N, C-alpha and C positions, 0 to 999 in steps of 0.2 A: 504493499500499501504506500509505503513511503517512497520507492523508487516511482510508482505510478504519478505520485503528488508532486514529483519533481521535474517530471517528463515536459511540462511547459504546455502540453495540449487543452483544450479547453475542458471545462468541468464535465460537461455532459459526455464527453468522449472518454475521460476517465472512469465515471459511471458506466458507460459501456464496458470497459476493459474489465471494471471489477466483476459485472454480470456473467461476462463471456470468457473471462480469461481466467481471473483469480478464484471465482467461487468453483467452477468446474474440476480446477487442479487440488482444492481443497477437500473434496469430497471423496478422493479415492483414499488417500491417509485418513480422513474420519471413518471410512468404511473398514478398513483392513486393521488398524490399532484401535486400543483401548482408550478412549479420551473421555475425562469425566466431563459432565453437562458443564460445571462452572468454566472448566477451560474454553467451551465452545461459547458461553455466553460472554466472556471475556473479548474473545475473538471477534463475536458480533458488534460488542460496545465500540471496538476498535475501529472497525469496518464503517458503521454507523457515524461516528465522528469524520471520518474521510468524506463519506457520501453528503453529509451535510454542507459540508465545506465545497465540494464540488458544484452542489446543487444551488448553491447560494442563499440557504436559508440557515436561520439562526441554532445555535446550540441547542435551544427549549425548544425546537421542532421535534414532536413527538416521532418515535420509530415507527408509530402505528402508518403515520403518514409516507413512510419509506416503503414499508414491506406488506400492509394489508391488500388484500383482494376484495373486502367486501366495503369499501370506503365509497363515497362519490367520486372520489379521484384518483385512479389506480395507475402506479408507477409501475413499468416492468422489471422491478428490482425483487430479487429474492432474499429471503432470510436465511441465514446462517443456519442458525438454531433450528427452523422449520425443515430445512433441507437436511440436516444432520438426524432429526427424528425419524424423518420419513427413510432416510439411507437406510438407519438402523432396524428399523421396522421391516424393512425389506429383506434386510439381511435374515433376521430372525423367522419370517416366512419362508424364504428359500431353504432354511436348512430343516425348519419344523414340515415342509412338504416337499423335501428331497425325494427322489426316485429311488436313492440309493437307501437301503434298510438301514446300513449301518451309521449313516450320518442321521437317520432321523430318529434312531434310539439313542444317540449320544447325548441328546440332550445339552446342548452346547449352549455356555450361559453367557448371554453378551452383556458385558458389565460397562456402565457408564456412570459409574460415581452413585452418590447416595440420592442427588437431588432430582433423579428421574430415570425411571424404569422400563425398558423395553417391554417386557413381558407384560406388567401391568397396563402399559397404554395399550397392547394389542387387545388385550382382555376388553378393556373398556369400549374400543372400537368396535369389536366384536358385539358386544353387549348392545351398542347403540343401533349398528346395522341389524340386530335380531328384532329390537324394539321398532325399527322403523319398517318392517314386514308385518308387525301387528298393526300399526296404524294406517300403514297405506301411504300411497304418492300423495303429496299435497299439492294442490293446486296454488300457485303463487299470485296474488293480485287478481287480475282481470283474466287470467290464462282459464281454458277450458281443461275438463277431466282430460288426464292422460295424455296432456300436450307434452311433457318431457319425460317419456319412460325413461326407465334406468333398470339394471340388472337386479332380481331381488336375491339376497342373501340365502335363502332357503333353497333356490334352485341354479344358484351360480355355478360354474365351475371352480375349478381350483386356481385358474389364472385370473378369472373375474373377480374370485374373493381376494385375491391378493391386491389386484387393483382397487377394489372398493374399502378394503381397510388401509390401504395409504391414501385415499381420499379422504377417507373419515377422520386420519390423524391431521390432515391438513384443514381439514373444517374443525376439528377440534381446537387446533392453535388460532383458527381466526376466530373462534368464539371467545377464547381468551382477550383477544385484541379486542372484542366488542365490548366485553364487561368493562375493560378497561377504558375505552371511548367515552361510554356512557357517561363515566366519573367525572368526566372531563369537559368542565364547563364551556372553556373555549373552543379549544381545539378539537373538541369533541361533539360541536354544535350541530355537525351535517347529519347526527343521526335523526336530527329533526326535519332533514329535506324528505318528507315522504312522497313528494310529486315530482322532484328531479331525478331525470334521468343520470346515469352513470356515465362518468366520463373514463375512458381508458386510454392512457398514452400510452402507445407502441413506440419504439424505438424512431420509427420514421417520422412521426409527428414529432419527437423532441428536436430530431434533427433540423426540421423546418422552424422550431420556435426561436426566437433571439434569445440569448441567456437574460434578459431583464423580463422578456414577456414570461419565463419559465418561471421565474422567481417570483414575481407578483402571482401568478396562479397559485402556486405553492403556497405563499405565506397567506395569500386572502383566503383560502379555503380553511386554512387551519388560524387565522387570524392574529398572525404574529408580525404583521405591518406596523412600523413604529406611528401608529395613532396617536395624538394627543392623550387618550386615556390608557394606552398602553405604554407609553411612556412615564406617565405618571406613576403607574401601577410598577415600572420598573425602576423607580426612583432617580430617573434622567430629566425630569422637569417638575415644574411645580403647577403649571396651568395645563391642565386636562381639557381645556374649553376651544370650540371651533373658532377659526379665525374670522368666518364670516358673520356668523349668528351668536356667538358667545355662549352657546349650549356645549355641554359635555361631548366630546367627539371621539367616539369611537368610530370603528370602521363603516359599520351600518348608517351612522348618521352620514357620515361622507359620501358614500356610495349611493344611499338611498333616502335620507331622510332629513337633509338641510333644508330649510325653508328658504333660504337666501340662494342656494344652489338651485331650488325648484322655481323661483320666481326669474332667475337669471336664464333659465331655460336650459340648464345642463343636461336635466335627465331627459328634456323633451328631444335634445340632440342625440342622445345615447339612443333614446326610444326611436327615432326616425331612422337611424342608421340599419337598426335591426329591421324595422317596418319594410325600408327599401329592398333589403335582398327577399324579402316574402314576396313582396311585389313583381320584382322581376320574375321569380319562378313561377308565380301564377300566370305573369303576361305570357312566359312561353307555353304554358298549361295550355292557355285559351287558343294559342295560335296554332298548336300543333294538331296535326291530321287525326281525326277522331277514326279509330280503330274498332274491330268487333272484338273487343276482349272479354273475357269472361267476367261475369257480372260481380260484383261488389255487394257482398250480404251483410246486414247488420244484425247481430245478436240480440235478441229482445228477451228479458229474463221474464217467466212466466211464472205465477204465484201458482201454489197447489191447488188443483181443483180447478182452475182457468185452462180455457183455451186460447194459446196465442196464435199469431200469423207471422209469417216472416217479411220484413221490410227490405225490399231489394232495390238497388240502385243501379239500373242499367248501364252497360258501357264501362268505360276506365273511371270508376268513381263519379263524382256528382258533375264534374266538366266533361264527360261522356256522356250526358244526357241531354245536350242541347249544342248545337253549332253557333247559335248567334250570341254569346257570352258577350256582356260589356263589363267593364271594370273602373270603380272611382276609389282613389286611394288618398287619405288624407296626409297629403305630403306636399309640402311647397303652400300650394293653394288650400284654401279653406275648403273642406269637402262640404259638398251639399247632396244630400239625400236625395237620389233619383224621385223627382216628383210623379211621374207615371205610376210609381209602387205606392209612395204617402206622402204626405206633406208632413215634415217634422224637423225641429231644430235639433235632433240628434246626430252625433258625429263619428259614427264606427269606423275603423281605421279601414277597414277594407270593404267595399260592396261590389259583388258580382251579381247580374241579374240577365235573364232570359224572357224576352216579350214572348217569344213562340211557346214555351213552356209554363210561363207565367211563375217562375221560379227565382228565388234569390239567396245569395248565398251572405252572411254577413260575417265579418271576422275581427275580432276586438283583441289587440296586442296589450300585454303589461310587460314591464322588464322592473319586476319586484326583488326585493331581498330574499333570497331562497327559502328561509324560512316561514315565509309569509305568501308563498305561491298559492295556497288553498284558499287564502282569506282573497286572495286578489281575483281567483276563479269566481268564488261565490259572489262578490261584490260586482263583477261584471255581469255575470248571469241575472242578476237582481234589477240590474239597470238597464237593460234592455228587453224585461219580461212586456212592459206595457208596447214599446214597439214591436215586438213580434206578433202580439195579439193583434194590433193593428192591423198590420199587414195579412196576417190569414183572414181576417174580416173581410178585407178587399178581395180575396179570391188569390192571393199568392201562396206559395208554397214556400216556407222559410227554413233555411239551414244556419242555425248560430252556433258559431265556437268562439269561445273564449280561451285563448293561448296565452302562455307565460313564457319568456325566456329570462332566466336569473341574471342577476346584475354582473355574476361573476362567470357567467359562461356556459350554465347548466340548463338545458331545455326542459321545460315541464312535459309530463306523460300527455298532458291536454294538446300538445303542439303535435306531438308524435300521433296521436289518434287522428287530430283533426287534418293533418296531409292527406293521411291514409283515406278518408272518408272523401275529400274533395278529389283525390285522384293523383297526387303526388307520391309515389311510392318506388320501391326499389332503389337503384344506386342514385336516382335524383333527390329523392326523400334524404337518404343519408349524407350526400353533397350539400342539401340544403342545411340539415343540421349542424354540419361541421361550420357552414358559413356563418350562422345564426349564433353557434357558440362563440366564434371568431369576433365577429363584431361587437358582442356585448361584452367580451372581456377585453378586447382594445380599448374601446372606449371608457369602460371604466377604470382601465391602467390611464389612460390621459385624464379623467377626471381626478384620480388620484395624485398624480403627479404635478396638478395644476390646483389641487386643492386650497392652496393659500392667496392664489392669485385672481385677479379681476377678469370676469369673464370677459369683458369688451377686448381688453388686451391679447386675447388668448385664443378669440372664437376663430373657427376657419368655417 
């Protein structure tokens, strides 16, 4: 690690060398020799110290942010401790299930010190797998039944059981990280982002990110940026207040809740950058030649004892149901709701309508603090209920979508579902999601860097 640190390479390249060069070379001696867990933990502490320096985050940055696979922001870096445990478990299972009878009956004891036992970990993992057989497969979120089939412990082959145990050991390690994260008020606040989609940063994504952008992403998600309140907590300043409005200025205040920044139009500027990306994609979708694609079906949940009906949108989503779509976007010029639908002073962000089929699509975007996504969704839905009813009374079929893109670049589940319903799917949807994340994140980074400046001097 010292040699890599002195190499003069950029920090993200050093982190790549750790993941693909140092860590694989550590696993073989850890497998062959008897190494106590305390030694392995010491090695991970050293590695974490270097990784924090290479990624440009402070020493207080939690190791959960470096190694966890269950956080909202996932890095492609593996934990030495986790890999050591999985390696020793694999060795134990290989000896236990060996085809050689002498090896099986030898009952080799793999010693790893007093802090952790391979045998006890394997027994716990197998117990959890048997319990999961009893409970059955669980549907996560809005997933349907049996969407993610997995091998069952009771019917799995020897090789499958070995894979299942190793996967369960990783899950146990992740569970311990989640327990730790729940108890962290600041760096664990992401556990409350129920409606935000995970962002998995691969190495290709990291190569494309400027160092300061990667640093802002990591620091903002785990709230370790030097905001006035953080600086006051760390004892580096006595004034925790915002330069613009004079109120206590934590990261949420600066990026999403400052009244003076709102009056200056800073948050509107960020909102419009995200909205412009959505409008560009929708415009391309309108102009795209309509194909006779498989219909898009919406699943309606029916109460017990009632009869349901299938709602179907023909063609490639809603955009495939008509060829005369028109669109208005609340950008640059003040949006006027189409008078042929209804006269109103409401200004949704995007309105699409088809005179031939008498249907309209209304999209309302919010760029909130990630913990307030659900509140923003409910607020926008209530705001436009009267408008939807009036449109329906005029004989129009209305589709309303309240969507959110978090100010730190995390897209809400509502956006993912809305794009699918509208007809933006596949690679086009993934590309748009990446663009929305980048626009929100880069705008927030600019607001952060100019947090103490006057808007009129920095507005572009």
